N, CA, C and O atoms as a printed pandas DataFrame, in Angstrom:
     atom_number atom_name residue_name chain_id  residue_number  x_coord  y_coord  z_coord
0              1         N          MET        A               1    0.914   -1.699   -0.079
1              2        CA          MET        A               1   -0.104   -0.403   -0.202
2              3         C          MET        A               1    1.180    1.020    0.321
3              4         O          MET        A               1    2.053    0.939    1.185
4              5         N          SER        A               2    0.727    2.588   -0.867
5              6        CA          SER        A               2    1.097    3.224   -1.110
6              7         C          SER        A               2    0.612    4.690   -0.147
7              8         O          SER        A               2   -0.602    4.892   -0.152
8              9         N          LEU        A               3    1.369    5.574    0.561
9             10        CA          LEU        A               3    0.918    5.971    1.476
10            11         C          LEU        A               3    1.939    7.554    1.049
11            12         O          LEU        A               3    3.130    7.547    0.738
12            13         N          GLN        A               4    0.998    8.844    1.165
13            14        CA          GLN        A               4    1.436    9.965    0.899
14            15         C          GLN        A               4    1.613   10.826    1.842
15            16         O          GLN        A               4    0.928   10.256    2.692
16            17         N          ALA        A               5    2.109   12.031    2.514
17            18        CA          ALA        A               5    2.383   12.353    3.734
18            19         C          ALA        A               5    3.678   13.119    3.850
19            20         O          ALA        A               5    4.761   12.570    3.649
20            21         N          ASP        A               6    3.572   14.252    4.139
21            22        CA          ASP        A               6    4.572   15.316    4.608
22            23         C          ASP        A               6    5.645   14.549    5.774
23            24         O          ASP        A               6    6.861   14.383    5.874
24            25         N          ASN        A               7    4.718   14.284    6.376
25            26        CA          ASN        A               7    5.693   13.170    7.761
26            27         C          ASN        A               7    4.983   11.730    7.542
27            28         O          ASN        A               7    4.085   11.536    6.723
28            29         N          PHE        A               8    5.621   10.595    8.545
29            30        CA          PHE        A               8    5.046    9.674    9.043
30            31         C          PHE        A               8    6.199    9.511   10.194
31            32         O          PHE        A               8    7.416    9.663   10.304
32            33         N          ILE        A               9    4.505    8.904   11.385
33            34        CA          ILE        A               9    4.961    9.054   12.387
34            35         C          ILE        A               9    5.500    7.236   12.639
35            36         O          ILE        A               9    4.579    6.573   12.161
36            37         N          LEU        A              10    6.237    6.590   13.006
37            38        CA          LEU        A              10    6.367    4.702   13.745
38            39         C          LEU        A              10    6.093    5.027   15.076
39            40         O          LEU        A              10    6.812    5.705   15.809
40            41         N          ALA        A              11    4.841    4.427   15.405
41            42        CA          ALA        A              11    4.300    4.141   16.556
42            43         C          ALA        A              11    3.819    2.834   16.784
43            44         O          ALA        A              11    2.636    2.726   17.107
44            45         N          THR        A              12    4.600    1.701   16.664
45            46        CA          THR        A              12    4.362    0.197   16.183
46            47         C          THR        A              12    4.396   -0.357   17.802
47            48         O          THR        A              12    3.817   -1.444   17.826
48            49         N          GLY        A              13    4.741   -0.083   18.769
49            50        CA          GLY        A              13    4.990   -0.305   19.835
50            51         C          GLY        A              13    6.460   -1.860   19.725
51            52         O          GLY        A              13    7.215   -1.830   18.753
52            53         N          SER        A              14    6.605   -2.876   20.664
53            54        CA          SER        A              14    7.890   -2.906   20.632
54            55         C          SER        A              14    7.231   -4.681   20.151
55            56         O          SER        A              14    6.225   -4.957   19.498
56            57         N          PHE        A              15    8.280   -5.629   20.790
57            58        CA          PHE        A              15    7.291   -7.240   21.055
58            59         C          PHE        A              15    5.990   -7.369   20.958
59            60         O          PHE        A              15    5.237   -8.105   20.320
60            61         N          PHE        A              16    5.884   -6.633   21.609
61            62        CA          PHE        A              16    4.150   -7.691   22.753
62            63         C          PHE        A              16    3.245   -6.942   21.608
63            64         O          PHE        A              16    2.160   -7.522   21.659
64            65         N          SER        A              17    3.177   -5.822   20.496
65            66        CA          SER        A              17    1.774   -5.233   19.344
66            67         C          SER        A              17    2.954   -5.587   18.028
67            68         O          SER        A              17    3.111   -4.633   17.266
68            69         N          GLN        A              18    3.581   -6.545   17.779
69            70        CA          GLN        A              18    4.486   -7.043   16.642
70            71         C          GLN        A              18    5.643   -5.997   16.030
71            72         O          GLN        A              18    6.552   -6.373   15.291
72            73         N          GLY        A              19    5.447   -4.654   16.460
73            74        CA          GLY        A              19    6.060   -3.290   15.825
74            75         C          GLY        A              19    7.755   -4.375   15.866
75            76         O          GLY        A              19    8.157   -4.635   14.731
76            77         N          LEU        A              20    8.552   -4.883   16.910
77            78        CA          LEU        A              20    9.135   -5.847   16.927
78            79         C          LEU        A              20    9.249   -7.097   16.681
79            80         O          LEU        A              20    8.549   -7.761   17.445
80            81         N          VAL        A              21    9.827   -7.698   15.949
81            82        CA          VAL        A              21    9.381   -9.005   15.428
82            83         C          VAL        A              21   11.585  -10.193   15.717
83            84         O          VAL        A              21   12.710   -9.925   15.295
84            85         N          ALA        A              22   11.232  -10.939   16.279
85            86        CA          ALA        A              22   12.128  -12.065   16.176
86            87         C          ALA        A              22   11.740  -13.116   16.030
87            88         O          ALA        A              22   10.698  -13.668   16.382
88            89         N          GLU        A              23   13.580  -13.807   14.866
89            90        CA          GLU        A              23   13.845  -14.815   14.372
90            91         C          GLU        A              23   14.276  -15.434   15.532
91            92         O          GLU        A              23   14.177  -15.240   16.744
92            93         N          PRO        A              24   14.843  -16.336   14.697
93            94        CA          PRO        A              24   15.885  -17.374   15.528
94            95         C          PRO        A              24   17.649  -16.303   15.260
95            96         O          PRO        A              24   18.637  -16.375   15.990
96            97         N          ASP        A              25   17.468  -15.327   13.862
97            98        CA          ASP        A              25   19.111  -15.480   14.117
98            99         C          ASP        A              25   18.632  -13.741   13.561
99           100         O          ASP        A              25   19.489  -13.191   12.870
100          101         N          ARG        A              26   17.427  -12.983   13.828
101          102        CA          ARG        A              26   17.855  -11.777   13.397
102          103         C          ARG        A              26   16.548  -10.916   14.707
103          104         O          ARG        A              26   16.173  -11.726   15.555
104          105         N          ILE        A              27   16.085   -9.833   14.824
105          106        CA          ILE        A              27   15.471   -9.033   15.375
106          107         C          ILE        A              27   15.039   -7.939   14.285
107          108         O          ILE        A              27   15.855   -7.109   13.882
108          109         N          TYR        A              28   13.528   -7.986   13.765
109          110        CA          TYR        A              28   13.614   -7.021   12.515
110          111         C          TYR        A              28   12.268   -6.066   12.797
111          112         O          TYR        A              28   11.296   -6.514   13.406
112          113         N          GLU        A              29   12.336   -4.390   12.169
113          114        CA          GLU        A              29   10.702   -4.189   12.234
114          115         C          GLU        A              29    9.985   -4.058   11.070
115          116         O          GLU        A              29   10.323   -3.295   10.165
116          117         N          PRO        A              30    8.899   -4.843   11.041
117          118        CA          PRO        A              30    8.644   -5.202   10.037
118          119         C          PRO        A              30    7.456   -4.583    8.684
119          120         O          PRO        A              30    7.048   -5.040    7.616
120          121         N          VAL        A              31    7.184   -2.990    9.682
121          122        CA          VAL        A              31    6.128   -2.394    8.539
122          123         C          VAL        A              31    7.221   -1.237    7.528
123          124         O          VAL        A              31    6.652   -0.939    6.478
124          125         N          LEU        A              32    8.563   -0.607    7.672
125          126        CA          LEU        A              32    9.311    0.276    6.985
126          127         C          LEU        A              32   10.519   -0.581    6.854
127          128         O          LEU        A              32   11.050   -0.078    5.863
128          129         N          GLY        A              33   11.522   -1.861    7.348
129          130        CA          GLY        A              33   12.398   -2.611    7.190
130          131         C          GLY        A              33   13.126   -1.203    8.099
131          132         O          GLY        A              33   14.325   -1.485    8.077
132          133         N          ALA        A              34   13.006   -0.079    8.740
133          134        CA          ALA        A              34   13.954    0.194    9.586
134          135         C          ALA        A              34   15.505   -0.259   10.587
135          136         O          ALA        A              34   15.871   -1.425   10.441
136          137         N          ASP        A              35   16.030    0.295   11.180
137          138        CA          ASP        A              35   17.263    0.050   11.512
138          139         C          ASP        A              35   16.937   -0.417   12.798
139          140         O          ASP        A              35   16.219    0.292   13.503
140          141         N          VAL        A              36   17.330   -1.448   13.196
141          142        CA          VAL        A              36   17.411   -2.246   15.159
142          143         C          VAL        A              36   18.502   -2.352   15.683
143          144         O          VAL        A              36   19.460   -3.105   15.504
144          145         N          GLU        A              37   18.181   -1.124   16.690
145          146        CA          GLU        A              37   19.139   -1.578   17.090
146          147         C          GLU        A              37   19.596   -3.185   18.295
147          148         O          GLU        A              37   19.816   -3.146   19.506
148          149         N          ALA        A              38   19.600   -3.866   17.781
149          150        CA          ALA        A              38   20.071   -5.268   19.127
150          151         C          ALA        A              38   21.236   -5.913   18.595
151          152         O          ALA        A              38   21.685   -5.840   17.451
152          153         N          PRO        A              39   21.695   -6.601   19.651
153          154        CA          PRO        A              39   22.846   -7.343   19.091
154          155         C          PRO        A              39   22.757   -8.595   18.217
155          156         O          PRO        A              39   21.641   -9.111   18.145
156          157         N          SER        A              40   24.007   -9.301   17.378
157          158        CA          SER        A              40   23.594  -10.167   16.388
158          159         C          SER        A              40   22.925  -11.575   17.070
159          160         O          SER        A              40   21.919  -12.257   16.874
160          161         N          ASP        A              41   24.516  -11.605   18.323
161          162        CA          ASP        A              41   24.065  -12.620   19.014
162          163         C          ASP        A              41   22.835  -12.825   19.525
163          164         O          ASP        A              41   22.332  -11.860   20.102
164          165         N          ARG        A              42   21.954  -14.256   19.441
165          166        CA          ARG        A              42   21.341  -14.489   20.585
166          167         C          ARG        A              42   21.268  -14.873   21.692
167          168         O          ARG        A              42   20.407  -15.132   22.533
168          169         N          SER        A              43   22.873  -14.875   21.516
169          170        CA          SER        A              43   22.460  -15.272   23.736
170          171         C          SER        A              43   22.723  -14.156   24.006
171          172         O          SER        A              43   23.269  -14.260   25.104
172          173         N          LEU        A              44   22.700  -12.811   23.661
173          174        CA          LEU        A              44   22.630  -11.886   24.036
174          175         C          LEU        A              44   21.611  -10.882   24.432
175          176         O          LEU        A              44   21.706   -9.707   24.786
176          177         N          TRP        A              45   20.356  -11.893   24.227
177          178        CA          TRP        A              45   18.957  -10.954   23.853
178          179         C          TRP        A              45   18.429  -11.560   24.903
179          180         O          TRP        A              45   17.256  -11.838   24.655
180          181         N          CYS        A              46   18.859  -12.003   26.309
181          182        CA          CYS        A              46   18.268  -12.556   27.708
182          183         C          CYS        A              46   18.962  -13.315   28.283
183          184         O          CYS        A              46   19.753  -14.256   28.228
184          185         N          GLY        A              47   18.096  -12.192   29.220
185          186        CA          GLY        A              47   18.878  -12.908   30.724
186          187         C          GLY        A              47   18.664  -14.010   31.461
187          188         O          GLY        A              47   17.568  -14.469   31.785
188          189         N          LYS        A              48   20.063  -14.556   31.799
189          190        CA          LYS        A              48   19.432  -15.836   32.394
190          191         C          LYS        A              48   18.266  -16.340   33.639
191          192         O          LYS        A              48   17.814  -17.471   33.819
192          193         N          SER        A              49   18.039  -15.350   34.231
193          194        CA          SER        A              49   16.871  -15.722   35.369
194          195         C          SER        A              49   15.697  -14.765   34.533
195          196         O          SER        A              49   15.939  -14.211   33.461
196          197         N          ILE        A              50   14.728  -14.710   35.063
197          198        CA          ILE        A              50   13.956  -14.208   34.732
198          199         C          ILE        A              50   13.584  -12.941   35.505
199          200         O          ILE        A              50   12.951  -11.969   35.093
200          201         N          PHE        A              51   14.094  -13.153   36.672
201          202        CA          PHE        A              51   14.196  -11.570   37.597
202          203         C          PHE        A              51   15.731  -11.306   37.077
203          204         O          PHE        A              51   16.224  -10.668   38.007
204          205         N          ASP        A              52   16.670  -11.459   36.137
205          206        CA          ASP        A              52   17.501  -10.302   35.555
206          207         C          ASP        A              52   16.713   -9.154   34.621
207          208         O          ASP        A              52   15.541   -9.246   34.257
208          209         N          ASN        A              53   17.348   -8.391   34.411
209          210        CA          ASN        A              53   17.572   -7.115   33.304
210          211         C          ASN        A              53   17.292   -8.478   32.064
211          212         O          ASN        A              53   17.656   -9.653   32.102
212          213         N          GLN        A              54   16.720   -7.928   31.313
213          214        CA          GLN        A              54   16.325   -8.456   29.800
214          215         C          GLN        A              54   16.882   -7.330   28.858
215          216         O          GLN        A              54   16.474   -6.173   28.962
216          217         N          PRO        A              55   17.685   -7.646   28.076
217          218        CA          PRO        A              55   18.130   -7.193   27.523
218          219         C          PRO        A              55   17.343   -6.963   26.365
219          220         O          PRO        A              55   17.152   -5.791   26.041
220          221         N          TYR        A              56   17.071   -7.473   25.987
221          222        CA          TYR        A              56   15.436   -7.642   24.941
222          223         C          TYR        A              56   14.351   -6.037   25.023
223          224         O          TYR        A              56   13.867   -5.365   24.113
224          225         N          MET        A              57   14.304   -5.912   26.231
225          226        CA          MET        A              57   13.279   -5.391   26.074
226          227         C          MET        A              57   13.784   -3.850   25.904
227          228         O          MET        A              57   12.805   -3.104   25.870
228          229         N          GLN        A              58   14.909   -3.213   25.796
229          230        CA          GLN        A              58   15.971   -2.424   25.423
230          231         C          GLN        A              58   15.804   -2.032   23.948
231          232         O          GLN        A              58   15.752   -0.898   23.471
232          233         N          PHE        A              59   15.736   -3.135   23.376
233          234        CA          PHE        A              59   15.775   -3.194   21.273
234          235         C          PHE        A              59   15.045   -2.058   20.678
235          236         O          PHE        A              59   13.907   -2.010   21.146
236          237         N          GLY        A              60   15.187   -1.500   20.163
237          238        CA          GLY        A              60   14.203   -0.521   19.145
238          239         C          GLY        A              60   14.486   -0.281   18.302
239          240         O          GLY        A              60   15.654   -0.661   18.215
240          241         N          VAL        A              61   14.120    0.285   17.219
241          242        CA          VAL        A              61   14.646    0.611   15.549
242          243         C          VAL        A              61   15.683    2.089   16.228
243          244         O          VAL        A              61   15.676    2.848   17.197
244          245         N          THR        A              62   16.381    1.863   15.142
245          246        CA          THR        A              62   17.797    3.401   15.600
246          247         C          THR        A              62   16.665    4.482   14.838
247          248         O          THR        A              62   15.726    4.355   14.052
248          249         N          THR        A              63   17.551    5.964   15.785
249          250        CA          THR        A              63   17.107    6.833   15.835
250          251         C          THR        A              63   18.531    8.214   15.827
251          252         O          THR        A              63   19.510    8.268   16.571
252          253         N          ASP        A              64   18.100    9.239   14.620
253          254        CA          ASP        A              64   18.942   10.305   15.483
254          255         C          ASP        A              64   18.543   10.836   16.598
255          256         O          ASP        A              64   17.511   10.512   17.184
256          257         N          ARG        A              65   19.124   11.459   16.863
257          258        CA          ARG        A              65   18.734   13.055   18.565
258          259         C          ARG        A              65   17.720   13.403   18.322
259          260         O          ARG        A              65   17.026   13.700   19.295
260          261         N          ASP        A              66   16.875   13.604   16.419
261          262        CA          ASP        A              66   15.442   14.082   16.670
262          263         C          ASP        A              66   14.554   13.457   16.728
263          264         O          ASP        A              66   13.445   13.990   16.782
264          265         N          PHE        A              67   14.758   11.563   16.741
265          266        CA          PHE        A              67   14.053   11.293   16.818
266          267         C          PHE        A              67   13.236   10.184   14.485
267          268         O          PHE        A              67   12.219    9.549   14.206
268          269         N          HIS        A              68   14.413   10.599   13.682
269          270        CA          HIS        A              68   14.247   10.313   12.543
270          271         C          HIS        A              68   15.029    9.258   12.436
271          272         O          HIS        A              68   16.211    9.186   12.770
272          273         N          VAL        A              69   14.208    8.243   11.858
273          274        CA          VAL        A              69   14.268    5.950   12.298
274          275         C          VAL        A              69   15.960    6.958   11.190
275          276         O          VAL        A              69   16.530    7.928   10.692
276          277         N          MET        A              70   15.831    5.613   11.525
277          278        CA          MET        A              70   17.447    4.982   10.244
278          279         C          MET        A              70   17.218    3.893    9.821
279          280         O          MET        A              70   16.785    2.934   10.460
280          281         N          PHE        A              71   17.532    3.952    8.530
281          282        CA          PHE        A              71   17.117    3.413    7.375
282          283         C          PHE        A              71   18.707    3.392    6.753
283          284         O          PHE        A              71   19.190    4.259    6.026
284          285         N          ASN        A              72   19.438    2.056    7.283
285          286        CA          ASN        A              72   20.979    1.688    6.365
286          287         C          ASN        A              72   22.335    3.033    6.885
287          288         O          ASN        A              72   23.224    3.519    6.186
288          289         N          GLY        A              73   21.920    3.356    8.653
289          290        CA          GLY        A              73   22.255    3.865    8.785
290          291         C          GLY        A              73   22.107    5.549    8.406
291          292         O          GLY        A              73   22.978    6.256    8.915
292          293         N          VAL        A              74   21.600    5.889    7.988
293          294        CA          VAL        A              74   20.575    7.047    7.263
294          295         C          VAL        A              74   19.593    7.712    7.730
295          296         O          VAL        A              74   18.708    6.912    7.427
296          297         N          PRO        A              75   18.930    8.748    8.347
297          298        CA          PRO        A              75   17.756    9.019    9.125
298          299         C          PRO        A              75   17.900    9.704    7.708
299          300         O          PRO        A              75   18.676   10.271    6.938
300          301         N          ALA        A              76   15.999    9.044    7.996
301          302        CA          ALA        A              76   14.627    9.325    7.043
302          303         C          ALA        A              76   14.656   10.439    7.174
303          304         O          ALA        A              76   14.796   10.525    8.394
304          305         N          GLY        A              77   14.605   12.072    6.557
305          306        CA          GLY        A              77   14.112   12.958    7.308
306          307         C          GLY        A              77   12.732   13.477    7.288
307          308         O          GLY        A              77   12.692   14.707    7.333
308          309         N          ASN        A              78   11.417   12.793    7.225
309          310        CA          ASN        A              78   10.174   13.070    7.374
310          311         C          ASN        A              78    9.797   11.734    7.787
311          312         O          ASN        A              78    8.649   11.463    7.436
312          313         N          VAL        A              79   10.340   10.891    8.364
313          314        CA          VAL        A              79    9.933    9.671    9.254
314          315         C          VAL        A              79   10.744    9.747   10.639
315          316         O          VAL        A              79   11.966    9.884   10.593
316          317         N          TYR        A              80   10.082    9.662   11.858
317          318        CA          TYR        A              80    9.976    9.683   13.108
318          319         C          TYR        A              80    9.485    8.092   13.850
319          320         O          TYR        A              80    8.629    7.244   13.598
320          321         N          ALA        A              81   10.481    8.259   14.798
321          322        CA          ALA        A              81    9.970    6.892   16.132
322          323         C          ALA        A              81    9.155    7.534   17.083
323          324         O          ALA        A              81    8.834    8.714   16.949
324          325         N          VAL        A              82    8.881    7.001   17.814
325          326        CA          VAL        A              82    7.908    7.403   18.520
326          327         C          VAL        A              82    7.177    6.392   20.124
327          328         O          VAL        A              82    6.038    5.925   20.091
328          329         N          GLY        A              83    7.833    6.285   21.002
329          330        CA          GLY        A              83    7.369    5.344   22.038
330          331         C          GLY        A              83    7.961    4.120   22.756
331          332         O          GLY        A              83    9.084    4.183   23.256
332          333         N          ALA        A              84    7.218    3.021   22.809
333          334        CA          ALA        A              84    7.859    1.578   22.309
334          335         C          ALA        A              84    8.759    1.084   21.658
335          336         O          ALA        A              84    9.625    0.340   22.118
336          337         N          ILE        A              85    8.637    1.511   20.295
337          338        CA          ILE        A              85    9.527    1.404   19.483
338          339         C          ILE        A              85   10.814    1.204   19.244
339          340         O          ILE        A              85   11.533    0.346   18.733
340          341         N          LEU        A              86   10.964    2.983   20.125
341          342        CA          LEU        A              86   12.807    3.139   20.494
342          343         C          LEU        A              86   13.065    2.247   21.154
343          344         O          LEU        A              86   12.295    1.406   21.620
344          345         N          GLY        A              87   14.025    2.324   21.248
345          346        CA          GLY        A              87   15.152    1.441   21.389
346          347         C          GLY        A              87   15.754    2.615   23.309
347          348         O          GLY        A              87   15.651    3.811   23.583
348          349         N          GLY        A              88   16.438    1.142   24.278
349          350        CA          GLY        A              88   17.350    2.531   25.230
350          351         C          GLY        A              88   16.443    2.350   26.495
351          352         O          GLY        A              88   17.037    2.160   27.557
352          353         N          SER        A              89   14.831    2.394   26.510
353          354        CA          SER        A              89   14.539    2.261   27.661
354          355         C          SER        A              89   14.171    0.670   27.973
355          356         O          SER        A              89   13.926   -0.188   27.124
356          357         N          ASN        A              90   14.202    0.468   29.749
357          358        CA          ASN        A              90   13.188   -0.560   29.627
358          359         C          ASN        A              90   12.105   -0.682   30.645
359          360         O          ASN        A              90   12.092   -1.140   31.788
360          361         N          PRO        A              91   11.244   -0.158   29.921
361          362        CA          PRO        A              91    9.461   -0.068   30.008
362          363         C          PRO        A              91    9.206   -0.785   31.563
363          364         O          PRO        A              91    8.741   -0.344   32.613
364          365         N          ILE        A              92    9.540   -1.592   31.312
365          366        CA          ILE        A              92    8.961   -2.780   32.655
366          367         C          ILE        A              92    9.301   -2.515   34.050
367          368         O          ILE        A              92    8.688   -2.218   35.075
368          369         N          ARG        A              93   10.874   -2.802   33.596
369          370        CA          ARG        A              93   11.322   -2.540   34.639
370          371         C          ARG        A              93   12.080   -1.375   35.790
371          372         O          ARG        A              93   12.583   -1.336   36.913
372          373         N          GLU        A              94   11.683   -0.325   34.377
373          374        CA          GLU        A              94   11.520    0.906   34.904
374          375         C          GLU        A              94    9.900    1.809   34.870
375          376         O          GLU        A              94    9.669    3.018   34.913
376          377         N          GLY        A              95    9.153    0.837   34.793
377          378        CA          GLY        A              95    7.755    1.617   35.181
378          379         C          GLY        A              95    8.105    3.158   34.324
379          380         O          GLY        A              95    8.052    4.238   34.912
380          381         N          SER        A              96    8.506    3.006   32.676
381          382        CA          SER        A              96    8.558    3.898   31.928
382          383         C          SER        A              96    7.500    4.865   30.794
383          384         O          SER        A              96    7.168    6.003   30.462
384          385         N          GLY        A              97    7.290    3.258   30.515
385          386        CA          GLY        A              97    6.760    3.278   29.628
386          387         C          GLY        A              97    5.543    4.456   28.849
387          388         O          GLY        A              97    5.621    4.945   27.721
388          389         N          GLY        A              98    4.781    4.608   29.586
389          390        CA          GLY        A              98    4.075    5.762   29.552
390          391         C          GLY        A              98    4.877    7.550   28.990
391          392         O          GLY        A              98    4.923    8.432   28.133
392          393         N          GLY        A              99    5.223    7.193   29.945
393          394        CA          GLY        A              99    6.854    8.797   29.963
394          395         C          GLY        A              99    6.870    8.630   28.317
395          396         O          GLY        A              99    6.226    9.207   27.440
396          397         N          VAL        A             100    7.982    7.489   28.266
397          398        CA          VAL        A             100    8.305    7.792   27.138
398          399         C          VAL        A             100    7.577    7.581   25.827
399          400         O          VAL        A             100    8.193    7.877   24.804
400          401         N          ALA        A             101    6.441    7.145   25.733
401          402        CA          ALA        A             101    5.575    7.703   25.388
402          403         C          ALA        A             101    4.880    9.101   24.857
403          404         O          ALA        A             101    4.884    9.708   23.786
404          405         N          ILE        A             102    4.441    9.247   25.806
405          406        CA          ILE        A             102    4.424   10.685   25.712
406          407         C          ILE        A             102    5.091   11.891   25.389
407          408         O          ILE        A             102    4.662   12.908   24.844
408          409         N          LEU        A             103    6.415   11.553   25.897
409          410        CA          LEU        A             103    7.745   12.630   26.132
410          411         C          LEU        A             103    7.986   12.553   24.685
411          412         O          LEU        A             103    8.056   13.594   24.031
412          413         N          SER        A             104    8.116   11.405   24.137
413          414        CA          SER        A             104    8.797   11.038   22.680
414          415         C          SER        A             104    7.881   11.961   21.799
415          416         O          SER        A             104    8.317   13.096   21.610
416          417         N          ALA        A             105    6.823   11.675   21.302
417          418        CA          ALA        A             105    5.993   12.124   20.625
418          419         C          ALA        A             105    5.210   13.301   20.651
419          420         O          ALA        A             105    4.491   13.704   19.738
420          421         N          LEU        A             106    5.428   13.922   21.954
421          422        CA          LEU        A             106    5.491   15.840   22.513
422          423         C          LEU        A             106    7.028   15.640   21.319
423          424         O          LEU        A             106    6.773   15.698   20.116
424          425         N          GLN        A             107    8.047   15.487   21.616
425          426        CA          GLN        A             107    9.324   16.331   20.823
426          427         C          GLN        A             107    9.054   15.771   19.668
427          428         O          GLN        A             107    8.212   16.513   19.162
428          429         N          VAL        A             108    9.285   14.829   18.889
429          430        CA          VAL        A             108    8.368   14.643   17.507
430          431         C          VAL        A             108    7.139   16.176   17.209
431          432         O          VAL        A             108    7.255   17.288   16.694
432          433         N          ALA        A             109    6.206   15.521   17.767
433          434        CA          ALA        A             109    5.425   16.691   17.327
434          435         C          ALA        A             109    6.197   18.430   17.252
435          436         O          ALA        A             109    5.942   19.001   16.192
436          437         N          ARG        A             110    7.078   19.254   18.263
437          438        CA          ARG        A             110    7.610   19.829   17.902
438          439         C          ARG        A             110    8.561   19.786   16.823
439          440         O          ARG        A             110    8.603   20.636   15.933
440          441         N          ASN        A             111    9.633   18.389   16.941
441          442        CA          ASN        A             111   10.024   18.869   15.583
442          443         C          ASN        A             111    9.932   19.174   14.504
443          444         O          ASN        A             111   10.760   19.646   13.725
444          445         N          ILE        A             112    8.111   18.720   14.312
445          446        CA          ILE        A             112    7.426   18.122   12.677
446          447         C          ILE        A             112    7.304   20.251   12.805
447          448         O          ILE        A             112    7.910   20.806   11.888
448          449         N          ILE        A             113    6.690   21.094   13.700
449          450        CA          ILE        A             113    6.521   22.099   13.742
450          451         C          ILE        A             113    7.576   22.900   13.053
451          452         O          ILE        A             113    7.867   23.578   12.068
452          453         N          ALA        A             114    7.855   22.538   13.871
453          454        CA          ALA        A             114    9.505   23.280   13.893
454          455         C          ALA        A             114   10.387   23.280   12.115
455          456         O          ALA        A             114   11.139   23.977   11.434
456          457         N          ALA        A             115    9.812   22.282   12.083
457          458        CA          ALA        A             115   10.815   21.760   10.796
458          459         C          ALA        A             115    9.163   22.447    9.268
459          460         O          ALA        A             115    9.185   22.090    8.090
460          461         N          GLY        A             116    8.600   22.923    9.578
461          462        CA          GLY        A             116    7.074   22.756    8.897
462          463         C          GLY        A             116    7.714   24.710    9.050
463          464         O          GLY        A             116    8.082   25.192    7.978
464          465         N          ARG        A             117    7.780   25.443   10.037
465          466        CA          ARG        A             117    8.105   26.752    9.729
466          467         C          ARG        A             117    9.424   27.313    9.672
467          468         O          ARG        A             117    9.733   28.504    9.636
468          469         N          ALA        A             118   10.216   26.223    9.668
469          470        CA          ALA        A             118   11.201   26.525    8.750
470          471         C          ALA        A             118   11.347   26.335    7.404
471          472         O          ALA        A             118   12.142   27.023    6.764
472          473         N          ASP        A             119   10.415   25.152    6.698
473          474        CA          ASP        A             119    9.960   25.223    5.260
474          475         C          ASP        A             119    9.592   26.330    4.810
475          476         O          ASP        A             119    9.804   26.698    3.654
476          477         N          ASN        A             120    8.603   27.416    6.251
477          478        CA          ASN        A             120    7.636   28.150    4.996
478          479         C          ASN        A             120    8.419   29.579    5.309
479          480         O          ASN        A             120    8.003   30.451    4.546
480          481         N          SER        A             121    9.497   30.086    6.273
481          482        CA          SER        A             121   10.615   30.826    5.983
482          483         C          SER        A             121   11.434   30.940    4.519
483          484         O          SER        A             121   12.081   31.753    3.859
484          485         N          GLU        A             122   11.076   29.914    4.488
485          486        CA          GLU        A             122   12.848   29.372    3.691
486          487         C          GLU        A             122   11.990   29.925    2.029
487          488         O          GLU        A             122   12.601   30.540    1.155
488          489         N          ALA        A             123   10.465   29.510    1.922
489          490        CA          ALA        A             123    9.552   29.921    0.978
490          491         C          ALA        A             123    9.330   31.304    0.860
491          492         O          ALA        A             123    9.230   31.784   -0.269
492          493         N          GLN        A             124    9.223   32.140    2.030
493          494        CA          GLN        A             124    8.369   33.528    1.690
494          495         C          GLN        A             124    9.942   33.922    1.118
495          496         O          GLN        A             124    9.978   34.317   -0.047
496          497         N          ALA        A             125   11.258   33.838    1.874
497          498        CA          ALA        A             125   12.320   34.454    1.728
498          499         C          ALA        A             125   12.342   34.939   -0.369
499          500         O          ALA        A             125   13.287   35.565   -0.848
């Protein structure tokens, strides 16, 4: 399906909502094929005990500092990621899932608005 928009926001969640998919030899993002930050060595995906920190909880799509999604190491200028699809936090252990979702969405909204203002300023100049 082809979609057209000025900007896209990837907010598909993590493993539990199938925003990330794990196969025996890889972890991938199924909607756009975005870069995923996860070790290729499967033995590093999980802790030995269920009570250990579970590394897979920190896996997610790779972004730049403005939340632009990376594709083959290059940020897409109009594709952003928010919420649980982002890597780097452990929402179950930290209790941070809601905060990450809300604050990343607010920041991406600000980034999109700021980019639109910059585009309008350049068009008027």
